[in-house]
C-alpha positions in Angstrom: 161.8 73.4 115.0 161.7 70.6 117.5 165.1 69.0 118.1 165.2 65.7 120.1 168.5 63.9 121.1 168.9 60.2 121.9 171.6 58.3 123.7 171.1 55.1 121.6 170.5 54.1 118.1 167.7 51.8 119.1 165.7 54.7 121.0 166.2 57.0 118.0 165.0 54.4 115.5 161.9 53.6 117.6 161.0 57.4 118.0 161.3 58.1 114.3 159.2 54.8 113.4 156.5 56.0 115.9 156.2 59.3 114.3 155.8 57.7 110.8 153.3 55.2 112.2 151.4 57.8 114.0 151.0 59.7 110.7 149.5 56.7 109.2 147.3 55.9 112.1 145.8 59.4 112.2 145.8 59.8 108.4 145.2 56.3 106.9 145.4 57.8 103.3 148.7 59.6 104.2 151.2 60.5 101.5 154.8 59.8 102.7 158.1 60.9 101.3 160.7 58.2 101.9 164.5 58.3 102.1 167.3 55.7 101.4 170.8 55.4 102.8 172.2 54.0 106.0 170.3 56.2 108.5 166.6 54.9 107.8 167.5 51.2 107.8 166.8 50.9 111.6 163.7 52.9 111.2 162.2 50.8 108.4 163.2 47.7 110.5 161.0 49.0 113.5 158.2 50.0 111.1 158.1 46.5 109.8 158.0 45.0 113.2 155.1 47.0 114.3 153.2 46.2 111.1 153.7 42.7 111.7 152.1 43.1 115.1 148.9 44.4 113.3 149.3 47.9 114.6 148.4 49.5 111.3 148.1 49.1 107.5 149.7 50.6 104.4 146.7 49.7 102.2 145.7 53.3 101.6 149.1 55.0 101.9 151.0 56.4 98.9 154.9 56.9 99.0 157.3 58.9 97.0 161.0 58.3 97.3 163.4 61.2 97.1 165.7 59.9 94.5 167.3 57.2 92.3 170.5 56.7 90.6 170.6 57.3 86.8 171.3 54.3 84.6 171.4 51.7 87.2 169.3 48.7 86.8 166.2 48.6 89.1 167.2 45.1 90.3 170.8 46.2 91.0 171.4 45.5 94.7 172.4 49.1 95.2 169.4 50.7 93.4 167.0 52.5 95.6 164.2 50.3 94.1 166.1 47.2 95.6 166.7 49.0 98.8 163.1 49.9 99.4 162.0 46.5 98.5 164.5 44.8 100.8 164.0 47.1 103.7 160.3 47.9 103.5 158.2 47.2 100.6 158.5 43.5 100.5 157.4 43.3 104.2 154.2 45.4 104.2 150.8 45.6 102.6 151.6 48.7 100.3 150.2 48.2 96.9 152.9 48.3 94.3 150.7 50.9 92.3 150.9 53.3 95.5 154.8 53.2 95.9 156.6 55.7 93.7 160.4 55.9 92.9 162.0 57.9 90.1 162.9 55.9 87.0 166.6 56.4 86.6 166.5 54.4 83.3 164.0 56.5 81.7 165.0 57.3 78.0 163.9 60.8 78.5 165.0 62.0 82.1 163.5 65.4 81.7 160.0 63.8 80.8 160.4 61.6 83.8 161.1 64.4 86.0 157.8 66.2 84.9 156.0 62.9 85.3 157.2 62.4 88.8 156.3 65.9 89.9 152.8 65.6 88.4 152.3 62.3 90.3 153.3 64.1 93.6 150.9 66.9 92.6 148.1 64.7 91.8 148.4 62.8 95.1 148.0 65.9 97.2 150.5 67.4 99.5 153.2 65.1 101.1 152.0 64.6 104.7 155.3 63.6 106.2 158.7 63.7 104.5 161.5 61.6 105.9 165.1 63.1 105.3 168.6 62.5 106.1 171.6 64.9 105.4 174.7 64.4 103.5 178.1 65.5 104.9 178.1 68.5 102.5 174.4 69.3 103.6 172.6 67.8 100.6 169.0 66.7 101.2 167.7 64.1 98.7 170.6 64.6 96.2 170.3 68.4 96.2 173.8 69.3 96.2 175.3 72.7 97.2 175.1 75.2 94.5 174.5 78.8 93.7 170.8 78.1 93.0 168.6 75.1 93.9 166.0 73.5 91.6 162.6 73.4 93.1 161.2 70.3 91.1 162.5 66.9 90.3 165.7 67.1 88.2 168.9 65.3 87.0 171.9 66.1 89.4 175.6 65.4 88.9 176.6 64.0 92.2 179.4 65.9 94.0 182.7 64.1 94.6 182.1 64.1 98.4 178.8 62.3 97.8 180.4 59.8 95.6 183.1 59.1 98.2 180.3 58.7 100.9 178.3 56.3 98.8 181.4 54.3 97.7 181.0 52.2 100.8 177.9 50.6 99.1 179.9 49.6 95.9 182.9 47.6 95.0 184.9 50.8 94.1 184.2 54.4 93.7 184.3 54.1 90.0 181.1 51.9 90.3 179.1 54.6 92.0 176.7 56.2 89.5 177.8 59.6 88.8 174.1 61.1 88.3 170.8 60.7 90.0 167.2 61.9 89.6 166.2 63.7 92.8 163.1 65.4 94.2 163.7 69.1 94.4 164.2 71.3 97.5 160.9 73.2 96.6 158.9 69.8 96.6 160.6 68.7 100.0 159.7 72.0 101.6 156.1 71.7 100.5 155.5 68.8 102.8 153.2 69.4 105.8 155.6 68.0 108.2 159.5 67.1 107.8 161.2 64.5 109.9 165.1 64.8 109.8 167.1 62.0 111.3 170.9 62.3 111.6 173.3 59.9 113.1 177.1 60.0 113.9 179.7 62.3 115.1 180.9 62.7 111.4 177.7 64.6 110.8 178.0 66.9 113.9 179.5 69.9 112.0 177.0 69.8 109.1 174.1 69.4 111.5 175.3 72.7 113.3 175.6 74.4 109.9 172.2 73.3 108.8 170.2 74.0 111.9 172.1 77.0 113.4 174.1 78.5 110.6 173.0 81.0 107.9 170.4 80.0 105.4 172.1 79.3 102.1 172.2 77.1 99.1 175.7 76.3 99.9 174.1 74.2 102.6 170.8 73.0 101.2 169.7 71.5 104.4 169.9 75.0 106.0 166.6 75.7 104.0 164.8 73.4 106.5 165.1 76.2 109.0 162.2 77.9 107.1 159.8 75.0 107.5 157.0 75.5 110.1 156.7 72.0 111.1 160.3 70.5 111.3 161.2 67.5 113.7 164.8 66.7 114.2 165.9 63.5 115.7 169.7 63.2 116.4 171.9 60.8 118.3 174.0 62.3 121.0 177.1 62.3 118.7 175.5 64.1 115.8 174.1 66.7 118.3 177.4 67.4 120.0 178.2 70.7 118.2 174.8 72.4 118.6 174.8 75.3 120.9 
């Protein structure tokens, strides 16, 4: 585990972007696992800026997003399809056929989960997986539980997750109650994992995830078992680490 701490948001975003860009430059046919939420916004902005400078190309890259809400239109402003288009896909040369997001509107969600896992398998191993962390320790939408599912699956979102995501919707009642999410097993198969965490409100869960016991009650703690984990923290998110 390699933990780096930054004293500004700009420096953290730039460092994370440079790691992702470096992966593409060294592996032009890289398979990237992508995340959504508030944390990656600045990272994607840095990536787009460097892409527009002609530093690299996404033409041969394949991407897989971690998750998508269930029963939300893909063109809804808070769908993860819209998020990725707005913050990244609309600004780069990644072919549409090579970017993958789970279909939360599939009539058969179990079949969609199987399809998504097969697509990941056929693409080869994910070279670099970008992750954030929830206040309850979830990664992707893998919520704390007695047991975790290794492949893509439907998850009932925890109340804490609904409350955290309510800031993106008019009211908490508008937040979708379910999501399709890549499983922890798939996440941990990535060759490299880049975990990015910002904010004092995440300091306690960062300590639990990185220095606490490995337990499904804190899914992010399983990242401790990964042989190539890079953690980028701002100074406030790192303040409780020993």
